[in-house]
ZADREN-744553 format. One record per residue: z, y, x of N, C-alpha, C in turn; residue in three letters. Coordinates in steps of 0.05 Angstrom, whole numbers, plus 5000, padded with zeros to 4 digits. Layout:
N
ZYXZYXZYXALA;...
! end
This chain:
762
500149775016499950005001500050265018MET;498350415010498150715023498650925002ILE;500651095006501151304987501051574999LYS;499551764988499552034998501652204981LEU;503452314995505352484979504052734967PHE;504852814945503753054933504953304944ASP;507353284958508753514969509453434998ASN;510653635011511753575038514253405035GLY;515353355059517853175057519653215080ALA;522153165077524053175099524352875108TYR;524552845134525052585147527852595158LEU;529652435147532452425158532852205176LEU;533852265202534652085223532351895229HIS;529951965225527551805231526851605212GLY;528351545192528051315175527651375146THR;528951605135529051635105527551885097GLU;525751855079524252075069525352185043LEU;525252455042526152635018523852785012VAL;522552724989520252894982521153164974GLU;519453374980520253644974519453724947ASP;521353664928520753734899523353854889ASN;523553884861525754034850528553904857ALA;528653644860531153534867531853524896GLU;529953594914530553564943532853714954ALA;533453954944535654094954538253954948GLY;538653844924541153694917541253424934ALA;539153294936539053034952539853094980VAL;538853304991539453355020542453445022LEU;543353585005546153695004547953455002ALA;547353264987548953014982549152845006SER;546852845022546652665046547252805072LYS;547053065071547653205097549853425095LEU;550653485071552953685068551453955063GLY;548753985068547454255064544454185064SER;543054385055540054345052538754545073ALA;537654425095536354585116534054715107PRO;533154955117530755065109528154915120SER;526054935105523754835116522954925141LYS;523255175147522455305171523755185196GLU;526455155194527955045215527354745219GLU;527254595196526754305198523954255210ALA;522054425203519254385214519354415246SER;521254555255521354565286522254295299LYS;523254105283524353865292522253665294ASN;519753705287517653495288516953485320THR;515953245328514953215354512753415361LEU;511053455341508653625345509653905354ALA;511254005338512354295342513354305369TYR;515054125379516254145405514154155428GLY;512153975425510153965447508454225446ILE;507654315420505854555420507454795429LEU;509954795424511755045433511955035464ALA;512054805474512354775505509654895519LYS;507354835504504754905518503555165507HIS;504955315490503955545478504555775496ASN;502755945504503156155523503556435510THR;503156435484503556665468506356695459SER;507156895447509856945435509856905406ASP;507756785395507356745367506556465361ASN;508356325349507956035341505956005319MET;505356215305503356205283500456195294GLU;500056335318497456355330497756265359ASN;497056005365497855875390495655945411LEU;496455975436494855985458495655765477LYS;494355555477495055315490493855305518ILE;495555215538494655135565495054835567LYS;493254695573493554385575494254305603PHE;495454075604496253975630494153825645ASP;492253705632490053545644487653555627LYS;485553495637482953485621481253225629MET;479453145611477852925619475052955603THR;473052885616470352875606468752645615SER;466652575600464852355611462052475617HIS;460352315624457852375637455452495619ASP;456152515593454152655577455452915568ILE;457652995580458953235574459753405599THR;460453265621461453435644459553595657PHE;456953545656455053715669454753975656VAL;454253965630454154225615456754375616GLY;459054275617461554405620461954555645ILE;461254395669461454535693459254725698ILE;457054685686455054895689455855155673GLN;457055115653458055345637460055485654THR;461855355664464255475680463255585705ALA;461055455720460155585744458655845737ARG;457255855713455956095707457956305700ALA;460556255694462456435685464456485710SER;463856405735465556465756467356245766GLY;467055985760468955795769469055765798LEU;471455745811471855705838473255425845LYS;475055355828476355085832477655005805GLU;477954735801479154635779482254705779PHE;483254865759485954945763488054715753PRO;487154515741488854295731487254035738ILE;488653825738487053585742484953525720PRO;482553475731480253435712478753195721TYR;478752995702477652745709474852705697VAL;472852635713469952595707469652305706LEU;469252205682468651915680465651865676THR;464751625682461851575679461551305663ASN;462051325636461951095618459851125595CYS;458451345595456351385575453551345585HIS;453151495606450451465618450451275640ASN;451751055636451950865657449550695664SER;447750645643445450495645443450685658LEU;441950635679440250815691437250725690CYS;436650525673433950445670432350645655ALA;433550775634432050965618432151245634VAL;429551345639429651575653429851565684GLY;429251315696429451285723432051375735GLY;432151575752434551645765436151845751THR;435351935728436652165713439352125709ILE;440351895698443251865696444651855720ASN;443851705739445151695766445251995779GLU;443152155773443352415784445652565771ASP;446352535746448752655734451152555748ASP;451352305753453652185767454052335794HIS;451952355808452252485837453052775834MET;452052905812452953175806455953185803PHE;456952985786459652965782461452915806GLY;460552735823461952675847462052935866LEU;459853055870459653305887461453515875SER;461653535848463453755836466253685839CYS;466853435837469653335842470553405871ALA;468853365890469353445917469853755921LYS;467753885909467754175913469754335899LYS;470554225872472654395857475354255855TYR;475454005868478153865868478553715842GLY;476953535835477253355812477453055818GLY;477452915797477552615798474852505789VAL;473452325803471052195796471351925793TYR;470651805770470951525763468151395762VAL;467451225780464651125780463850965754PRO;461250945749460350785725461750475726PRO;462150405703463150115697466150085704HIS;467450275714470150235723472050255699GLN;471450445681473150455658471950655638ALA;472250615611471450805592473351045593VAL;472651265585474051515589476851525580ILE;477351395553479951415543481751195554HIS;480750965564482450765575483550855602GLN;481850995616482651095643484751315638PHE;484251475618486451705612488951565604ALA;488951365588491451215581493051115605ARG;491350985621492650855646493351035666GLU;491951245671492551425694493351705689MET;492851825664493452105658495652135639LEU;495851965617497952025597500752045606ALA;502252205594505252215600506752335578GLU;508952255572510452335546510952645549CYS;510152775526510753055522508453235534GLY;506353105546504153255558501953315535ALA;500053495544497753535527495153505545MET;493353355534490653315549488553435531ILE;486453545543484053645529481853485538LEU;480053355520477853215528475353305513GLY;473153265524470553355514469353115496SER;471052905488470252705472471752695448ASP;470952675424472452705400474652505398SER;474652275410476652065408478652115432HIS;478952335440481252395460483752395444THR;485052155442487552115427489251915444ARG;491452025452493351865469496351915457TYR;496251955431498852005417500751775419GLY;499751515419501551275419503151265446ALA;502251405466503551425492505051685495LEU;505551815473507152075474505652305483GLY;503052305486501352525494499952635473THR;500252895469498653025445495853085460MET;493552965451490952995461489153095441ALA;487153255449485453375430482553365442ILE;480553275424477753275432476353525422GLY;474953645441473653905432471053925446GLU;469254125438466654165452467254295479GLY;465154275495465154335522466154625527GLY;465554815507466555085512469455125517GLY;471154955501473854985504474854885531GLU;473554665541474254575567473554785589LEU;471254915585470555105604472655335604ALA;473855405583475655615580478155535598LYS;479055265595481455185609480755195641GLN;478155125648477455145675477455425687LEU;477155615670477255875678480056025672LEU;482055835669484855935664485256075640CYS;483756035620483956165594485555975575LYS;485556035548487155865533485755755509THR;487055545497485655435472487155545448TYR;485655705434486855865413486555745387ASP;488755695372488555565346490955655330VAL;490555675304492755735286494655495286ALA;497255545284499255295282498155095261LYS;497754845269496954655250499154535233PRO;498454455209500554295193501054035208GLY;503153925200504053665212504453475187VAL;503053245188503153055170504752785180ILE;506652685167507952465177506452225167ALA;505852055187504751765179506951585180ILE;508051525159510651385158509851065155TYR;510350935177509750645177512250495171LEU;511950295150514050145143513049845141ASP;514949665144514349375143512949255168GLY;511749035166510648905191507948785184GLU;505848795202503248695194503248395193VAL;501548285177501147995173499647895199GLN;500047645204498747505225495547515220LYS;494147595239491247615239490247895232GLY;492148065223491448355220491648515246VAL;489648705253489648805278489749125273GLY;489649285294489849575293487649695278PRO;485249595281482949695266483249695238GLN;484549455228485049445200486949655189ASP;489049705203490949925194489450185196VAL;488050235217486650485220484750535198ALA;483050335191480950365171482450415142LEU;484650285138486150335115486850625111ALA;487950725133488651005131486451185129ILE;484151145143481851325142480651315114ILE;480651065102479651055075481151215055GLY;483751235059485651375042485651675045ALA;485151765069485352065075482852205080THR;480652095088478352255095477152405073PHE;476652255051475052385028476652635017GLY;479352615015480752845004481653045023CYS;481053005048481653205069484753235074GLY;486053015069489253035068490253125098TYR;489053015118490053095145488153265160VAL;486153405146484053535161485253765178LYS;484653765203485553985222488453995226ASN;489953785219492653765222493553545241LYS;496053555251496953355269498153135254VAL;497352875262498552645249500952535266MET;503152535254505652465270506752185260GLU;506551975274507151715268510251665272PHE;511551595250514251545249515051315231VAL;517551255229518451025211518850775224GLY;520350605211521350355223519150155231PRO;516650195217514450025222513350065251GLY;513650295262512550345289513950145308VAL;516550105306517949925325516649655325ASP;515649575304514549295303511949255314LYS;510549485323507949465336507949485366LEU;506349305379506149345408504749605416SER;504849655443503649905453500549885446ALA;499449675452496449645449495749665420ASP;497249565402496649595373496849885365PHE;498850015375499050305368496750455378ARG;495950405402493750545415491150495397ILE;490950255388488550195371488350335346GLY;490550395333490650555310490150845316ILE;491450935336491451215345488751315351ASP;487151155366484351265374482751305351VAL;483251175328481551205304482451435287MET;484651575293485651805277483452025276THR;481752035297479452225298477952215273THR;477551985261475751935237477052055211GLU;479452145214480752245189480052545189THR;478952655212478452965215481153105223THR;483152975230485553105239485053235265CYS;486953425273486453575298487553415322LEU;489753285318491053105339492952905327SER;494152765345496252575335498552555355SER;500952465348503052405364504852195352ILE;506152025368507851795360510451835371TRP;512551745358515151705370514851485390LYS;516451495412516351285433518951135437THR;518750895447520950705449520750515473ASP;522350315477522050145499519550015502ASP;517949955480515249845484513450035498LYS;513950285496511950475510513150515539ILE;515950495539516950505566515750255583LYS;515850025570514649795585511849835593ASP;510249975575507350015581507150195605TRP;508750405608508650565632509650415657TYR;511550255653512650105676510449895685ASP;509149785668507149595676504749735689ILE;504249985683501950135696502950295720HIS;505450235729506450345754506850655752GLY;507650745727508051045725510551075707ARG;512650955714515250975699516151265694SER;515651425714516451705713515051855691GLU;512951755679511551905657512751845631ALA;514551665630515751585604518351765599TYR;518651835573521151925563521351845532LYS;523651815522523851745495523351995478GLU;521951955456521152195438521552105412MET;523352265395523652215368523852495354ASN;523152515329523652745313526652815311PRO;527253065307530153125302531452995278GLY;533953005276535452875254534452955227ASP;533453185223532453295200529753435205VAL;527353295200524953425205523153455181ALA;521853675178520153745155517153695161TYR;515953565143512953505146511353625123TYR;509153725127507553845106506153645088ASP;506553395095505453185075506352925087GLY;505752705074506652415083504652245075VAL;503652085094502151845087503851605091VAL;504651485069506551245071504750995072TYR;505350835093503850605097505550345100VAL;505450155080506749915081504949725096ASP;505849675123504149515141503849205130LEU;505849125116505648865104503648805084SER;502549015072500648985052497749035062THR;497449125089494849165098493348905105VAL;490948885094489348655098486948695117LYS;485548495128483348545143481148715128PRO;480248925142478549135130475749135141MET;474049245127471249275135470449565127ILE;469249715145467849995135464949925137ALA;463949935113461049885109459450135116MET;456850105121455250335129455550545106PRO;455450815112455050915138457251095146PHE;459651015142461851185150464351035154HIS;466251105172468650945174470450965150PRO;469951145131471851165107470650985084SER;468450865086467350705066468650425068ASN;470950405062472450165068473149985044THR;473149735051474149535033475749335048TYR;477349175034478448945047476048725049THR;476348575068474048355071474148175048ILE;476548105038476747935014475348074991ASP;475748314989474548474963471548484968GLU;470448514992467548504996466548224989LEU;467648014998467047754994466847664965ASN;468947784951469147734921467247884904ALA;466248124916464548304899462148374915ASN;460948184928458848204948456448374937LEU;455348284917452648414909453448704897MET;455548734883456149014873456549194897ASP;458149104917458549304939456049344956ILE;454549134959451849194975450049364959LEU;450249364932448649544916449649824920ASP;452149864923453450134929452650234957ASP;452350044976451350125003448550215001VAL;446950094986444150184983443850434972GLU;445650514952445550784940446550984962LYS;448450914978449251105000446851135019ARG;445450935025443250935045441151135036ALA;440651155007438651344998439451615006LEU;442051695006442951955015442851975046VAL;443951795059444151805088441651795103SER;439651635091437151595105435051745091LEU;435651905071433552065057431151895046ASP;431551645042429551475030427251425051GLY;427551475076425351465096424851165103LYS;426651005100426350715105427350555083VAL;426150315078427350135059429850005072ASP;432250025056434649915068435949735046PHE;436549495057438349325040439849125057THR;442149045050443448835062443648585043LEU;442348615022442548375006441148105015LYS;439348185031437947955044439547795065ASP;441947915070443947785089445547575074LYS;445547555048446947385031445747115033VAL;447046915043446146635046448346445032ARG;447446315010449146144995451746284988ASP;451446514979453746694971455346824992GLY;454646805017456246895038454447105054LYS;456047295066454647515080454247425110LEU;451847405118451147335146450647595162TYR;451647605186451247835204449947735229VAL;448347905243446847805266448247885292GLU;450148055290451448155316454248225314GLN;455948145334458748235335459048375362GLY;460748605362461248745385464248805386ILE;465648765408468248855412468349025438ILE;468649295434467949465457469549735456ALA;469549855480470350125483473150195478GLY;473650455473476450575473478050455448CYS;476450365428477750245404478249935405ALA;476249805414476249505413476749345439GLY;476249495463476349375490478949355502GLY;481349375485483949335496484749055500GLY;486549025518487348745528488148575504TYR;489748665488490948495466488548415445GLU;486948615439484648565423483048295433ASN;482348335458480648115470482147855473ILE;484547865480486047625483486247475454CYS;486847625432487347505407484447405398ASP;482447545403479647445397479047195411ALA;479847165436479446925450481046685439ALA;483746755430485146545417483646425393ASP;482446585378481046505353478546345362ILE;477246415385474546285391475046065412LEU;477346025422477745825442476745545432ARG;475045415449474145145443471945145422GLY;471145365412468945375391466445475405LYS;464345485387461745595394460745795373SER;459546025384458546215366455746115353ILE;454845905362452345785350449845865365GLY;447545755358445145805370442945945351ALA;444146075332442346245313442246525322ASP;441646705303441146975309443847115319GLU;445947025309448647175316449247155345PHE;449847405355450847435383453647585383THR;455047535404457547675407457647785436LEU;458348045437458648165465461448295464SER;462748285488465548375492465448555517VAL;466548805513466448995534469449085540TYR;470648955560473549045566473449365572PRO;475549485565475449785568475749885596ALA;476749725614477149805643476949565660SER;476249625686476049405706478949255709THR;481049415710483549255711483949065689PRO;483249135663483448945640481348705645ILE;478948775652476948555660478148365681TYR;479548485703480448315726482648115714MET;484448235698486548065687485447845669GLN;483447915653482247715637481047475655LEU;480047545678478847365697481047185708ALA;483447315713485547175728486946975709LYS;487347055684488746875665487046675649ASN;484346675654482646485641481446575615GLY;482146795605481046875578478046935582VAL;477347045603474547115609472746825607LEU;473846625619472246365617472446265589ALA;474446285575474746205548472546315531ASP;472046585534470246735519467246645528LEU;466746625552464046555561463346265552ILE;465246095551464745815541463845795512GLU;464446005497463545995468460646085466THR;459546215486457046325483457146625481GLY;459346745481459847045482458947145508SER;458147395508457347525533459647735539ILE;460647745563462647935570461548125590VAL;461648385584460448595599462248775612LYS;461348975627463249165642463749395623THR;465749535633466649785614464249985611ALA;463750035587461450205580461550265550PHE;460950525542461350625517458650585501CYS;456650485511454050455499453950365470GLY;455350135464455050055436456250235415PRO;457950415423459250605407457250815397CYS;455250895414453651115408450751055410PHE;449950805413447150735410445650715437GLY;446950655458445750645484446050365497ALA;446650165479446949875489447049715465GLY;446149465467446449285445445249355418ASP;442949495418441749595394440849355379THR;441649315353440849075339438049095333PRO;436748855324434048835316433448995292ALA;431149055285430449195260431449045237ASN;432749175219433849055193436448895199ASN;437448885224439648705230442348865222ALA;444348705221447048805211449048725233PHE;450448935243452248875265455148965256SER;457248785263460048845258461248915285ILE;462749125286463649245312466649325311ARG;468049265331470649395336470049625355HIS;468949855343468550095358469350315340SER;468350555345469450795329467950895306THR;465350855305463750975284461450815278ARG;460450855251458250695242456250885226ASN;455851125238454151305223451351195224PHE;449451315208446751235209445451245236PRO;444051035245442651025269444351045295ASN;446951065291448651095314448450855332ARG;447750625322447450365337445150365353GLU;443350585349440950575368438250535355GLY;438150475331435450445317434350725312SER;431750745308430450995307429151015279LYS;430451185262429251215235426451345236ILE;426051525257423551655259421151465265GLN;421951225276419851005281419750815258ASN;421250875236421250675213423050435218GLY;424950465239426750245245429450315234GLN;430850105224433550145215435049885220ILE;437549925232439449725231442149845227SER;444149725219446549845211449049695223SER;451249845219453949745230456149755210VAL;457749565210460349565195462449565217ALA;464649705210466949695229468749485221LEU;469949325239471949135234473849095258MET;475948965255477748895276476748665294ASP;477548665320476548465337477348175326ALA;479548155314480547875304478547765281ARG;477747945263476147835241473147825254SER;472347965272469747945285469647665299ILE;472047595313472147345327472047115306ALA;473547155283473646955262470646925251ALA;469047125249466347125240464746965260THR;465147025285463646895307464246605307ALA;466946525302467646225300466146105275ALA;465646265258464246165233461146195235ASN;460346245261457646275269455846485253LYS;457246715247456046945237456447005208GLY;457946815194458546875166461147045166TYR;461247245150463447435149466047295141LEU;467847315158470547155154472747325162THR;474947345146477447495153479147305172SER;480247455189481847325209484247175195ALA;485247285171487547165158486846905144THR;484146855143483246575131483846355150ASP;484346415177484646215197487746185202LEU;489046025185491946025187492845845209ALA;491245705223492245515244492045645273ASP;491345885273490846015300493646075313ILE;493946015337496246075353495646305372GLU;496746515367496246775385498246735408TYR;496946725432498646655456499846905469THR;498847135464499547405476500347365506HIS;498447305521499047295550499947565561PRO;501747555580502947795591500647945607LYS;500948205608498848365621500048475648TYR;498248435669499048535697496948745702PHE;497648975707495849195714495749215744PHE;493149205755492849235784490949495788ASP;492249695798490549935801489149945829LYS;489349725843488149735870485149785867ALA;483749695847480849745845480450035842ILE;482150175828481750465824482250595852TYR;484250515866485050615894482650595912GLY;480950375909478650325926476150485918ARG;475650545893473350645881473350915869ARG;475851015859475851275845476551495866VAL;474851695866475151945884477352115870TYR;479652165885481552345876481752585893ASN;480552805884480653065898482353265889GLY;484453185871486153395860487653535882VAL;487553795882488753935902487353965929GLY;484853845930483453855954480753955950LYS;480454185937477654305933476654395959ALA;474154335961472554415987470154565980ASP;470354855981468255025974465554975989PRO;465854836013463454786029461554586019SER;462654426001460954205988458654315974VAL;456154215979454054285962453654105936GLU;453254245915453154085891450353955891ILE;450153695882447753545881446453585853LYS;443953695854442553735829439953545828PHE;439853395807437453245800435553415786GLY;433053355783431053495770431453545740PRO;433053375728433553405700436253555696ASN;437453665714439753835712438954145711ILE;439154255688437954535687440254725678LYS;439954955687441755175680441355245650ASP;443555375638443355465610441555705610TRP;439655715590437755965590439256215582PRO;438256445589439356695583439656715552GLU;441856855543442256885514443057165510MET;441757275490442257585486444557635468VAL;445857865470448057935454447257965424PRO;449257975408448758015378447658275373LEU;445658305357444358575350445858695325THR;445258935321446659095299446058965271ASP;443658855267442958725244441458455251ASN;441358275233439958025238438057945215LEU;435957835223433957725205433857425212LEU;434657265193434856955198432856825182LEU;431356625191429456465176430656205175LYS;430856105149432055845147430255625156VAL;431155455176429355265188430054985179ALA;432354955165432854685153434854705131SER;434554575110436354575086437154275083VAL;439854235087441053965082443153955059ILE;442453795040444253795018446253535019HIS;446153375039447953165039450853255038ASP;452553095027455453185023456653255050PRO;455953105071457153145098454753105117VAL;454453265136452453245158454053185184THR;453352975197454852895223453453025246THR;454953045268453753145293451652955304THR;451952695295449552515303446852585290ASP;447152705266444752805252443653055263GLU;445553235272444853495283443453455311LEU;444653285328443353195353443952905358ILE;441852725357442252425357443852375383PRO;445252125383446452005404444451815415SER;445151645433443551425443441351525461GLY;438751535451436451585467436451865478GLU;438052055468438152315478439952345502THR;441552155509443652175527442552275556SER;440252165563439152235589438452535591SER;438252685568437452955569439853145566TYR;442353035567444553195559444953425581ARG;443953385604444153585627441653785627SER;439953745608437653925605437454045579ASN;438554285577438854425550436254425533PRO;434154505547431454535531430454275525LEU;430554075544429653815538431053695516GLY;433453715516435153585496434653715468LEU;434253975468433754125444431454025428ALA;429453895440427153775426428053565407GLU;430353455409431253225392432853345370PHE;433453595368435053715348434253645318THR;435953525302435553455275433153255273LEU;432353125293429852955293430252725275SER;432552625268432852405248433152515219ARG;434452755219434852855190432353045182LYS;431453195199429253375192427453425216ASP;425453255218423653245241422153505244PRO;421753665223420253925225421954165234GLU;424554115238426354335246425454465271TYR;424954295292424454425318422154595317VAL;420054515304417554695300418154945286GLY;419754935265420355185251422255375267ARG;424055245282425855415297424255555320ALA;422655405333421055505356419055745345LYS;418055695321416155915311417656175308ALA;420056165297421356425293422656525319ILE;423356325339424056415364422156565381GLN;419456495374417456625387417456935380ALA;418056995355418257265346420357415361VAL;422757285365424957405379424357465407GLU;422857285420422157325449420257565451LYS;418457625432416757845432418558105429VAL;420458065410422358295404423858365431ARG;424858175445426558205466424858335489GLU;422158275489420358395510419758675504ALA;420558785481420159055474417559105460GLY;416158885455413558905441413658905410GLU;411658975399411558995368411358735355CYS;413258625341413258375328411058365308MET;410358555293408558565273405758495281GLY;404958585305402158555315401758255318LYS;403458085328403057825333403857645309ALA;405457745290406457575270406357735245PHE;404157725229403657865205405757815183PRO;406557565182408657515161411157655166GLU;411857665190414557825198414258105192VAL;411758195199411158495194411558555163LYS;410658385147411258435116414058415112GLU;415558245122418458215116419858455125VAL;419258545150420658775162419759035146MET;417359045137416759275121418059295096HIS;418559045083420259055057423059135062ALA;424059035085426859115092427259405097ILE;425359525113425359815118425259985094LYS;424159895073424160035048426860085037GLU;428659875043431359895031433359975052LYS;432759925077434660005100432860125121PHE;432560405119430660545134431260555164GLU;433860485172434460515202433860255215ASP;432960065200432359785213429759815229VAL;429959705255427559685270427859445289CYS;425759405305425759175323427959185344GLY;428659445352430659465374433459395366SER;433959415340436659385330437059135311ASN;434958975310434958755290433958495304THR;435858335312434958075321433757875301GLY;432057705311430857515294431257235305VAL;432257085286432656785295432856595271GLY;433656365275433756145255436556095245SER;436755965224439255865213438755615199THR;440855445195440955225179442955255156ILE;442255125135444155095112444954815111TYR;447554735111448354475106451054505088ALA;451754325073453954305055456354315071VAL;456454115089459054075105458453945131LYS;457454105149456354015175458653985195PRO;458153795216460053775240461853545238GLY;461553335220463353105222462652935246ASP;464552825260464052645281464752745308GLY;462752715327463152755353463953045360SER;465053085384465853355395463553475407ALA;461253345410459253445429458253725422ARG;458253885441457654185436454754195434GLU;453254005442450254025440449154035411GLN;451053945392450253985365449854265359ALA;451254445371451054755366449154855388ALA;449554795413447954935434444954875431SER;444154645421441254585416440054765397CYS;441554825377440555025357440255285371GLN;442255365387442455625402439855655419LYS;439455455437437155485455434555505441VAL;434455425415431955445400431855695383LEU;433855875389433656105375435456135351GLY;437255935347439255945325441256155328GLY;441856295307443756515308446156465287TRP;445856265272448156215252447955955239ALA;450055855227449855645206451055765180ASN;449955655160450955725131452055475119ILE;454455465111455555205100457555285077ALA;458155075062460255105040462855085055LYS;463054915076465354885091464454725119GLU;466154735139465454575162467354335164TYR;466254125171467653855169469853845192ALA;469653975213471753975234471854235247THR;474254295258474654515273472954535296LYS;472654295311471154295335468354365332ARG;467054285311464254375309464054705304TYR;465754785288466055075283466255225309ARG;468255125326468755235352466455235370SER;464855015368462454985384460355205376ASN;460155255350458155465340459255735354LEU;461855805351462856045361462356065391ILE;462855865406462555885435459855915444ASN;457955835427455155895434453956135420TRP;455956315411455056565398453756545371GLY;454256345357453156295332454956365311MET;454156485289455856585266456456335249LEU;459056275245459756055228460156135198PRO;457856205185458256325159458956095137PHE;460456185118461256025095460356175071VAL;458956015051458256145028459556015003ILE;461056164989462656044967460855954943ASP;459056134936457456084911454855924920LYS;454155744903451755604908449155784908ASP;447255734928444755874927442655674936PHE;440355684922438355494926436555584949ASP;437355524974435855594997433455404998PHE;431555505010429155375017428355415045ASP;427055215057426055255085424055515084ASN;424155655105422755905110423556135093ASP;425956115080427356365067427956565090ASP;427656815084428757025105431257145094TYR;433157125109435957225103436357465120VAL;436657705109437257955123440358035121PHE;441458065145444358145144444658405158ILE;444758625141445158895156448058935166PRO;448059065189450859145199452558915207GLY;451358695217452958455222454758505247ILE;453658645266455358685291457858835282LYS;457659035268460059185258461759025241ASP;460558855224462258685207463958505223ALA;462858385244464258215262466558345277VAL;465858605288467958745302470058835284LYS;469458935259471159055241472858845222ASN;472258605228473758385212472958395184LYS;470458475175469858485147470058215136THR;471458205110471857945098469457845085GLU;468157985070465757925055463258075066VAL;461457925074458958045088456558015067ILE;455458225061453158195042450658155057LYS;448957965048446557905059444457865036ALA;441757875044439757895023437457705032TYR;436657545013434457365013431957505008VAL;430557585029428557795026426257685008VAL;425357455013422957354998423757264971ASN;426157294962427057204935428257474922LYS;426657674921427157914910429858044918ASP;430258004946432758114957435158014943PHE;435157754934437557654921440057694941ALA;442157784930444457844945446257624946GLU;447257554970449157324973451557434989ILE;453757284987456157385000456857155019GLU;457057245045457757075067460657135079LEU;462056935087464656975102464756835128ARG;466056945147466556835174469256685176LEU;471056735158473556615159475156735184GLY;477356605190479056675210477756655238GLU;477856895251476856895281478757055299LEU;479456955322481057115339479457335351THR;480757535363479257755374477457645396ASP;478257465413476457355432473957215422ASP;474457065398472156935386470257155375GLU;471057365366469257585355467857685378ARG;469157725402467757835426465657635436GLN;466457375435464557165445461857185427ILE;462257205401459957215383458457485389ILE;459457695391458157955395456657945424THR;458057815443456857805470454557615470ASP;454357435451452157255451452656965458GLY;454756915471455756645478458156655498CYS;459256445502461756435522461156525548LEU;458656425560457756525586457456825588ILE;456356935569456157235569458957375568ASN;460657245554463457355549464757375576TYR;464557185592465657185618464157375636TYR;461557395633459757565650460357855643LYS;460957935619461058195611464058305611TYR;465958125611468658235608470458165633ASN;
! end
């Protein structure tokens, strides 16, 4: 059972909840002798204490955070360092770890990916960072093993930067926010709400962390219960979970759209740090005797059953039993969702996977920061030991999350047990999570213990008429399915399995031999190694007095993911090349977008050159003439021209800043949305000088509409709440746009044109 409280609640002594309702005062008085105020009790959450410790402002309502450490992988660190270099970077002011777990395969693009790695190594030497070579560890497992510490804060450029189970508050953001930290600036955010995730009871045998995570995601994502808030895990159920189990739940909190997460700590976490040779990083952490939370997600762990998240979102959840009992009805619902997610561009069905009333899958994957943990793999091996995955279409691949885990699996025989079944065990690599490895066959169905199952995220290309799809499951039920030779099976159906739970021994010697640690040893004389695909950011102009925006894409989907804004997988080799990557913008959702954006960007380039736009572009001449009839001071020198997209709720998913920067380098100047799915996507827009407009009333935008916004620069500077704009080609229909809360620095970044300009000009 999962219950969302309608109100906030007090947590007494870490165990008892008192909901904040009309009777709360009397209940608290009877139990405590007095009723503490919400304001004081809210300071007793773990989240408040950590945020207060890292806040550099004197105002806890508007935080200015400085992080202890940072981490990035090889499809983000090049752009981040390039941004910081352009803004005056001299050396890394805090430990900054550069992992290489995304662009690890170098076959695509020749040496392009390895060039990024050499860029990273040379920057670690020059600026004093840590460089983790390919196949050593996925970004988040290395951070858990070597960076996390109780009470610390870590900023990462990957959305699944979550180390709360280890007592570390971690946040995944776009590259601009990391560049700010490299330049000794702050992460500015309004004080987030804190939601208690109250765990009670004990999980059943065969239930794994992904099952608990998917149950929570299914209950909270759609209603936005924890959106942009901190999830704080408390309650007696926490004590019943191993460290690895907690980590497996924690990493998936990103899919709820929360800001971050934190857990109370205990002897199991102490043991985890002891095993990893970092005992000094542990301290016991508990909320105060009376802590107030802005909401509560009550989870009875004993009622959680093996789960499956069907295509195309981690929140599309069912119990496996429910799916098997209502197979055709649920598959029919998936088809309806596919019509929205895939825009009807390809025929999609999973009904052809039903054989003799059972659902057959072609692929299983246990991988990455969510699935590649030691306990997940050992439990999967216990289920599969002595069995065969069969000689039909079904395949199973296992990716341990780090070389130390891989080494221990080899030493204790688990590796051999898995290989004997026909499973393939590979090195630490994030590819299956974002479409750069193990792409299923056309029309194939994959079950994965990984983080996301967005459309085409597994690597198929809808633009080529290809489609495969992913459901998320726990490693245990994936192993049960493998033992059943590809027929979907819940791990709890296998009552005779004995889980051996072999002890873990961490040997960091492999890191000592291969990982470059230059913290505190910056060497300015080192020359950075640039490959031909590593390009500087193009010049970007400041915001003009007025704006003329041409709508280049209209997206009516309820939610638009960052994967749809800039695809993952095949684009990875171009992440260090802003203009090359931009060619893929919206390629799966709206293949005509790039052409439309470039067409209006050509007008802006003529304007910037001081030439007459109207001579080269008659259509724009007519539009500008119509505008001048109503706004006589408007001219080419004070009116920028660019593109915008309209989307209902853009930005769910990855932290990748390229979802915004690609629009920017193609001449994008704004997004118009009903709301933004995540803070991090909105922040990415701002850091690239793009206006994050929100429109309250529905307006029927069409591609190629012209939206004129007079006085936009003054509106940004003067904090104008409602900004009037006009759809020129629709009889100057008036619309009202809002920018929402912006810090003074964010307003300056937008007016300067981007974060790089902000540091250049100020």
